One Martini backbone bead per residue (centre of mass of N, CA, C, O) as a GRO file, in nm:
protein
  215
    1MET     BB    1   0.499  -3.279  -0.148
    2ILE     BB    2   0.316  -2.989  -0.077
    3ARG     BB    3   0.356  -2.689  -0.235
    4THR     BB    4   0.293  -2.393  -0.036
    5VAL     BB    5   0.076  -2.104  -0.041
    6ILE     BB    6  -0.002  -1.799   0.142
    7ALA     BB    7  -0.287  -1.569   0.115
    8GLU     BB    8  -0.310  -1.342   0.395
    9ASP     BB    9  -0.396  -1.046   0.591
   10SER     BB   10  -0.474  -1.203   0.848
   11PRO     BB   11  -0.313  -1.297   1.119
   12ILE     BB   12  -0.511  -1.504   1.228
   13ALA     BB   13  -0.565  -1.662   0.965
   14GLN     BB   14  -0.277  -1.720   0.893
   15LYS     BB   15  -0.209  -1.893   1.156
   16TYR     BB   16  -0.427  -2.109   1.107
   17LEU     BB   17  -0.324  -2.212   0.834
   18MET     BB   18  -0.045  -2.287   0.923
   19ASN     BB   19  -0.130  -2.482   1.158
   20LEU     BB   20  -0.286  -2.679   0.976
   21LEU     BB   21  -0.047  -2.763   0.785
   22GLU     BB   22   0.176  -2.832   1.007
   23GLN     BB   23   0.010  -3.106   1.092
   24GLU     BB   24   0.092  -3.174   0.795
   25GLU     BB   25   0.360  -3.343   0.640
   26ARG     BB   26   0.272  -3.292   0.328
   27PHE     BB   27   0.340  -2.997   0.389
   28ARG     BB   28   0.498  -2.710   0.223
   29ILE     BB   29   0.581  -2.389   0.330
   30LEU     BB   30   0.707  -2.132   0.117
   31GLY     BB   31   0.480  -1.900   0.179
   32CYS     BB   32   0.367  -1.577   0.336
   33PHE     BB   33   0.106  -1.349   0.235
   34SER     BB   34  -0.080  -1.033   0.230
   35ASP     BB   35  -0.042  -1.034  -0.099
   36ALA     BB   36  -0.163  -1.159  -0.383
   37PHE     BB   37   0.063  -1.041  -0.579
   38GLU     BB   38   0.304  -1.156  -0.428
   39ALA     BB   39   0.223  -1.452  -0.445
   40GLU     BB   40   0.218  -1.456  -0.760
   41SER     BB   41   0.514  -1.386  -0.807
   42PHE     BB   42   0.634  -1.619  -0.656
   43CYS     BB   43   0.496  -1.852  -0.828
   44ARG     BB   44   0.637  -1.775  -1.098
   45SER     BB   45   0.943  -1.861  -0.956
   46HIS     BB   46   0.796  -2.125  -0.848
   47GLU     BB   47   0.719  -2.447  -0.726
   48VAL     BB   48   0.367  -2.474  -0.713
   49ASP     BB   49   0.070  -2.654  -0.603
   50LEU     BB   50  -0.053  -2.450  -0.374
   51VAL     BB   51  -0.310  -2.202  -0.305
   52LEU     BB   52  -0.409  -1.991  -0.040
   53MET     BB   53  -0.672  -1.752  -0.135
   54ASP     BB   54  -0.754  -1.475  -0.066
   55VAL     BB   55  -0.973  -1.233  -0.187
   56LEU     BB   56  -0.903  -1.001   0.030
   57THR     BB   57  -0.623  -0.794   0.036
   58LYS     BB   58  -0.382  -0.612   0.035
   59HIS     BB   59  -0.473  -0.318  -0.113
   60ASN     BB   60  -0.731  -0.476  -0.243
   61HIS     BB   61  -0.630  -0.729  -0.362
   62SER     BB   62  -0.717  -0.983  -0.581
   63GLY     BB   63  -0.734  -1.327  -0.557
   64LEU     BB   64  -0.894  -1.385  -0.820
   65ALA     BB   65  -0.702  -1.255  -1.020
   66ALA     BB   66  -0.449  -1.409  -0.941
   67GLY     BB   67  -0.570  -1.694  -0.967
   68GLU     BB   68  -0.633  -1.681  -1.274
   69ARG     BB   69  -0.344  -1.639  -1.367
   70LEU     BB   70  -0.223  -1.892  -1.246
   71ARG     BB   71  -0.400  -2.104  -1.387
   72LYS     BB   72  -0.314  -2.014  -1.680
   73ALA     BB   73   0.011  -2.060  -1.635
   74GLY     BB   74  -0.038  -2.345  -1.475
   75LYS     BB   75  -0.039  -2.609  -1.198
   76THR     BB   76  -0.171  -2.440  -1.000
   77ARG     BB   77  -0.369  -2.454  -0.710
   78VAL     BB   78  -0.673  -2.284  -0.623
   79VAL     BB   79  -0.785  -2.172  -0.294
   80ALA     BB   80  -1.041  -2.004  -0.191
   81VAL     BB   81  -1.059  -1.769   0.086
   82THR     BB   82  -1.356  -1.651   0.270
   83SER     BB   83  -1.600  -1.387   0.417
   84LEU     BB   84  -1.739  -1.330   0.166
   85VAL     BB   85  -2.101  -1.294   0.057
   86ASP     BB   86  -2.079  -1.217  -0.218
   87PRO     BB   87  -2.211  -1.349  -0.513
   88ASP     BB   88  -1.972  -1.250  -0.700
   89VAL     BB   89  -1.748  -1.429  -0.582
   90ILE     BB   90  -1.844  -1.714  -0.652
   91ALA     BB   91  -1.886  -1.658  -0.953
   92ARG     BB   92  -1.581  -1.585  -1.015
   93ALA     BB   93  -1.455  -1.843  -0.917
   94ARG     BB   94  -1.606  -2.032  -1.115
   95ALA     BB   95  -1.502  -1.863  -1.382
   96GLY     BB   96  -1.155  -1.877  -1.279
   97GLY     BB   97  -1.033  -1.771  -0.985
   98ALA     BB   98  -1.081  -2.085  -0.903
   99ASP     BB   99  -1.094  -2.423  -0.809
  100SER     BB  100  -1.191  -2.328  -0.516
  101LEU     BB  101  -1.418  -2.281  -0.228
  102TRP     BB  102  -1.388  -2.126   0.112
  103TYR     BB  103  -1.562  -2.056   0.407
  104LYS     BB  104  -1.470  -1.933   0.710
  105ASP     BB  105  -1.775  -1.849   0.862
  106HIS     BB  106  -1.988  -2.092   0.716
  107GLY     BB  107  -1.897  -2.366   0.720
  108GLY     BB  108  -1.901  -2.672   0.600
  109GLU     BB  109  -1.646  -2.793   0.455
  110ASP     BB  110  -1.348  -2.880   0.525
  111LEU     BB  111  -1.040  -2.764   0.421
  112LEU     BB  112  -0.887  -3.037   0.371
  113THR     BB  113  -1.100  -3.166   0.191
  114VAL     BB  114  -1.088  -2.938  -0.028
  115ILE     BB  115  -0.789  -2.977  -0.095
  116ASP     BB  116  -0.794  -3.279  -0.176
  117ARG     BB  117  -1.003  -3.255  -0.400
  118THR     BB  118  -0.844  -3.047  -0.569
  119LEU     BB  119  -0.577  -3.218  -0.603
  120SER     BB  120  -0.763  -3.447  -0.763
  121GLY     BB  121  -0.946  -3.236  -0.971
  122GLU     BB  122  -1.150  -3.083  -0.837
  123ARG     BB  123  -1.438  -2.870  -0.798
  124VAL     BB  124  -1.510  -2.669  -0.503
  125PHE     BB  125  -1.848  -2.570  -0.426
  126PRO     BB  126  -2.082  -2.411  -0.316
  127GLU     BB  127  -2.413  -2.364  -0.414
  128SER     BB  128  -2.387  -2.095  -0.240
  129ALA     BB  129  -2.416  -1.828  -0.070
  130PRO     BB  130  -2.452  -1.726   0.214
  131ARG     BB  131  -2.701  -1.692   0.466
  132ILE     BB  132  -2.798  -1.372   0.579
  133GLU     BB  133  -2.875  -1.136   0.828
  134LEU     BB  134  -3.090  -0.829   0.775
  135LYS     BB  135  -3.252  -0.789   1.029
  136GLU     BB  136  -3.572  -0.855   0.869
  137MET     BB  137  -3.380  -1.015   0.667
  138PHE     BB  138  -3.246  -1.199   0.395
  139SER     BB  139  -3.027  -1.234   0.139
  140ASP     BB  140  -3.235  -1.422  -0.036
  141ASP     BB  141  -3.455  -1.180  -0.059
  142ILE     BB  142  -3.268  -1.078  -0.281
  143SER     BB  143  -3.253  -0.990  -0.584
  144PRO     BB  144  -3.058  -0.959  -0.857
  145ARG     BB  145  -3.159  -0.665  -0.920
  146GLN     BB  146  -3.118  -0.558  -0.631
  147MET     BB  147  -2.818  -0.617  -0.620
  148ALA     BB  148  -2.743  -0.425  -0.853
  149VAL     BB  149  -2.843  -0.168  -0.715
  150LEU     BB  150  -2.678  -0.186  -0.456
  151ARG     BB  151  -2.398  -0.184  -0.568
  152ARG     BB  152  -2.414   0.098  -0.703
  153PHE     BB  153  -2.482   0.258  -0.454
  154VAL     BB  154  -2.220   0.181  -0.300
  155MET     BB  155  -2.051   0.323  -0.540
  156GLY     BB  156  -2.218   0.619  -0.570
  157MET     BB  157  -2.459   0.602  -0.737
  158THR     BB  158  -2.718   0.730  -0.881
  159TYR     BB  159  -3.035   0.679  -0.982
  160ASP     BB  160  -2.978   0.766  -1.280
  161GLU     BB  161  -2.721   0.592  -1.317
  162ILE     BB  162  -2.851   0.323  -1.259
  163ALA     BB  163  -3.073   0.326  -1.472
  164GLU     BB  164  -2.877   0.338  -1.712
  165ASP     BB  165  -2.697   0.085  -1.645
  166LEU     BB  166  -2.980  -0.110  -1.623
  167HIS     BB  167  -3.221  -0.029  -1.804
  168MET     BB  168  -3.396   0.166  -1.618
  169SER     BB  169  -3.598   0.329  -1.418
  170ARG     BB  170  -3.601   0.545  -1.168
  171ASP     BB  171  -3.859   0.428  -1.035
  172GLY     BB  172  -3.736   0.139  -1.020
  173VAL     BB  173  -3.508   0.204  -0.830
  174ARG     BB  174  -3.681   0.323  -0.602
  175TRP     BB  175  -3.854   0.075  -0.550
  176ASN     BB  176  -3.632  -0.127  -0.478
  177MET     BB  177  -3.530   0.028  -0.236
  178LYS     BB  178  -3.793   0.052  -0.076
  179GLU     BB  179  -3.837  -0.253  -0.043
  180LEU     BB  180  -3.584  -0.310   0.121
  181ILE     BB  181  -3.638  -0.118   0.358
  182GLU     BB  182  -3.902  -0.247   0.441
  183LYS     BB  183  -3.828  -0.548   0.465
  184GLY     BB  184  -3.571  -0.482   0.671
  185GLY     BB  185  -3.636  -0.235   0.870
  186PHE     BB  186  -3.532   0.037   0.769
  187ALA     BB  187  -3.499   0.378   0.789
  188ASN     BB  188  -3.292   0.381   0.535
  189LYS     BB  189  -3.058   0.364   0.278
  190PHE     BB  190  -2.810   0.396   0.467
  191GLU     BB  191  -2.870   0.157   0.660
  192LEU     BB  192  -2.860  -0.050   0.437
  193MET     BB  193  -2.572  -0.003   0.339
  194ILE     BB  194  -2.435  -0.071   0.610
  195ALA     BB  195  -2.537  -0.366   0.620
  196VAL     BB  196  -2.417  -0.481   0.347
  197VAL     BB  197  -2.115  -0.403   0.416
  198SER     BB  198  -2.071  -0.519   0.710
  199ASN     BB  199  -2.171  -0.817   0.591
  200LYS     BB  200  -2.039  -0.869   0.304
  201LEU     BB  201  -2.247  -0.848   0.048
  202VAL     BB  202  -2.091  -0.580  -0.065
  203VAL     BB  203  -1.819  -0.570  -0.305
  204THR     BB  204  -1.603  -0.285  -0.449
  205ASN     BB  205  -1.263  -0.310  -0.370
  206LEU     BB  206  -1.146  -0.479  -0.589
  207LEU     BB  207  -0.819  -0.540  -0.730
  208ASP     BB  208  -0.672  -0.658  -1.030
  209GLU     BB  209  -0.460  -0.421  -1.034
  210GLU     BB  210  -0.233  -0.182  -0.971
  211GLU     BB  211  -0.404   0.044  -1.129
  212GLY     BB  212  -0.716  -0.012  -1.042
  213ILE     BB  213  -0.893  -0.244  -1.143
  214ARG     BB  214  -1.214  -0.341  -1.127
  215ASN     BB  215  -1.454  -0.590  -1.078
   0.00000   0.00000   0.00000
């Protein structure tokens, strides 16, 4: 029997995961939580073999932060499940936030196969974050440096602050933003920002701890 916990704040996704596992007699669902940190607390006081961990949960609590602590603490396997296409998500999951990662909305290997491979000791990750369309360009048209600029702009930093943080000139920041606006066919930088946030390409509100330490 695979003792399983689900951490997922979407009622629809939560129901899907529960129904999927309930069709398999080998899974025993011990608990279902909308908050990653509540799931983490439960796992610390129970014998749990598997956690299906949403990346962004209730109160903006990070499933990757909770997953990393659980992996360090014991034998629990953590499969991150997410609809976030931010490249930082898959990078952090690979770096220790999860044993494996499965994208909810972007095809790929089916979840049960990912779970089985994970429980057998594999680490299962897509080769890269999903490629999504942003008006007249695609997400993989954005360079890593431009992603770094975008991320800081979404966080509310000024061009001067971005330039200082990334050790580049203010004109360099402006040039990168201008190129993205033109390449994507956006009217201005705010339309660009709305597009990257609404398509979950840039996520800045994951909280690692109760005190509000950001990823």
